[in-house]
N, C-alpha and C positions, 0 to 999 in steps of 0.2 A: 250917730256920727253923721256928717252931711259933708258932700264934697263939693264944695264953691265953684263955680265957674271961673273964679279968680286965681284958686289953690293951682299952684302947680308942685309936684315934688313925685318923689319915688323913693324907693329901696330895694336894697338886694336880700335875698335870702338864700342861703347856702347851707345846703343840709350835710353840715360838718361841726366840727365844734372849734371854737375860736383860733384854737393853737394851730390848726390845720388850714385856716382860713387866712391868717396873719401875712405869711409869705408872699402869695402871691396877691393879695390885696397892697400889700406895702410898695409892691412894685409898680402898683398902675400910677404912682406919682401923683397922685392925688390927695387930699385931706379926707380922711374918713372916720365916721366912729363906728366902731366894732363892739357889739354885744352878743351874751348869749340869748337863744331864743328857745328855749327847752331843747329837744334834739338837735336845732337849726343855728345856724346863726346869724343876724340882720348886721347890715351895714348901710350908713346913712350917709351921705355927703354932707361935710360942714362947708362946700362951697355950692354953687349954682353953675356950673359948666355949661349948661344949655341955654342960659341967658343972653350970652352975647355972641355965643359960637353958632354955626350953620346947622348944626343938628338939633333934633328935638328931644324932650327929654326921655322918651322911650327909645331912640336910637343910641345915646350916650349910654342910657342905664344895660342898654341890651349887649355893647361892645364890652363893658366893664362885665357882663355877666359871663360872656365867653370867654373872657382871659381868665376868670376866675375857675370855672369850670374846668378847664383844662389844664388849670396850676393844682385844685385842688381833688381832681377826677370825681369829682361831687355833683350832682344837680345845684344849679344855680336858678332861682325864680327873680327875674327883676319885675316889679308891681311901680308901675306910673299912672299917674293923674296930671289932664292939664285942659284947661278949657271946659271943662265937664266931661272930656272923655277919660277914659279908663283903659287899661289894658294889662298884659302882660308878655312876657317873653321868655321860654324856658331853653337853658344851656343845659348839656349834659357832655363833658368831655370833647371829644372829636366828632359828637354825633350832630346833626342837625339840627339847628336852635327852629322852634316852634314859638308862633307866637298870636296874640288873639285880642280880640280890643270891641269896644261898645264905645258908640256916641252918648251923649248928655240922655238921650229917651230909653237908652239900653238896647238899642238897633245893634243886633252883633255884626261884626266884621273880622273875619278871621281864615286861618288855614282850617278846611274841613277836617282834618286829623288831629288839629292840636290837642281836644282834651283827650282822645285815647290815648295820644303820647303822654301827655302828664298823668293820667291813669297810671300807664302801663310803668312808667320812669319812676314814679312814686310809688310805686307799688300799693295804690289803694286798690279796693275791693273791684275787678271786674265788672260786678252787675250793679250792686249796689252805688257803689261811690260813682261809678261811671254816670249811672243816671241821672244821679244830681247833677254830674258835670255837664252833661249832655242838655239838662234842662236850663242852663244858663245860656244856651246856643240859641235858643229859640225865640225867635222876635214875638212882640204882643203878647196877648193874653192876662199880661197881669200890669198894669197901671204903676205899680210901686215899683215893678222889676226893672229900674233906670241904670245906669251906668254904675252908681253908687253902691246901688245894693248888689249888684252880679259880683262887682270886686270884693265885697264885703262878704259873700257868699262863699267865693273861693276861699278865701283866708280862713274863715270859719271852718270850711272840708277839711285845710290842711292840719288842723288840729288832729285828727286822726292819723298824721304820720309823725307828731310829735312837736309839731310848731307851738310855740308860745310866746307871742312878741310880749315884751317889758310893756309896764302902764303907759299909756300916753304915746306907743308906737302903733298908730292904725293908718291904712291907707283913706287918704283923701284931705288927711291935716297939711298946712302951708309946709313948706321946707325949713321955715324958722321953727315952725312948733316941733317937728320932727326932731330938728338937731339938738332943742332943749330938753325933750323928753330922752333923747337917745346919750345926753350926758349924764341923766340922772340914772339911767337902767342898771341893777346891779352887775358888776364885772364889766362896765363899759372901759374900753381903752380908746386913745386916739391915737390913729396912724397919720404921722407927719414924714414928711419926705426930708432924709436928713444926708442924702449922696447915695451913691450905688453900693460905695465900699461897707460903710457903716450899716445900712438896712440890710444888704444881703448878708452880710456877714453874721448880723446881730440875730436874723430872723432864722438862717440855717442852722445856726449853734444851737438856737432853741428846739427848733424842730427836732434836731439828731438827737438831743436828749430825751426824744419823747418815742410815742409808738410806731411814728411815721420816719424813725432815723434811717432805716433800709432804702427809703426812697430819695435820701439825701445823699446817701453815701455807699458806695458797692455797686455791684452790676446792674442792680434795678435803676439807680440813680444816673447810671451812665446810660441806660437803654432811655429812660425818661427824658434826659436832657438833649439826647440827639433827637427824640422825635419831636420835642418843642420846638426845636430851632428847624427841624425840616419843615414844619408846620406855619412857623413864626416868618420865614423871609419871604415865601409868597404870597402870605396874606399881608404883610405890609406893602409888597410891590403892588398889589391889587388895590389896598385902600389907599395908596398916593394916585391911583390914575385915578381912582374915583372920588378923590379929594374929602375923604370920609374920616374925620379925625377921629373918631371912637372905634372905627376899626384899625386905624393905624396904630391907637395904643395898644389894642389887642396883640397886632402883631409884634410891636415892639417890647410887650410883654413877654409873650412867647420867646422870643429871641434871648431877652437878656436873662430869663429864667434859665433858659436851657445853657445859654453859654456860664452862667453862674454854677448851675449844677455841676457841669463837668469840671469849671477850674477849681471849685472847691471840692470835689472826690480827688482831684490829683494834689491839692496842695494837703489835705489829709492824708493822702497817702504818702506824700512824702516828708511831711512834718507830723506825725501823729499827734503830738504833744500840743499844738498851736495850729491855728487856721488862718 
């Protein structure tokens, strides 16, 4: 696999089953393809929001990943590549997002503790796996270890956490090729925006019937909804001042998710037979 200097794209890896990922992903209000990826789920954008907006592909995917991580309370890893450069951002609930990147030659640029955070949050071996991760942060020494090789090595290492990407879904492919492969992935579904009422009602109803039901209705749901609103409001204000559409989307998703959770819980309490 070769990451062309002209290829631009990315994907989101969420360490949760698709059923848990669908509700917060739907509320992003963008077209996405969602498919199982072993013990993970993978999301591929249907469009290219970074092409005409002010944000890079890394910034767009990082904003989405932060919203998904809070909505699912699971780790979300956004992978991106653009102009020969590659990188990732790891979001985990209300934890601080950490990121790392490499240029086309493989020279690293990122937070010093990014790999340690990645290893700890994903439950990797604190000695052997961490040693392999830290090797990806060392510049020079191996002329074949360019940005492409380092990102692919990271994905290969994640197989130890249960990640199994569907055929054709690999870092470095163009956005169009990724979209085509995602559509053919077993169990893939398209998430399309159909309005707040239909989207929220359908997704919450589906989740309530599953193992995550206590987080949709009841004391846990009310606590989580209030927390989402408390986090979303200041984030939306901050993003508006910074003129950051990606983080504004994350703030709006948190507010919408929190408000919808509280409203849904009240509606179910008043009318248990209908929502």
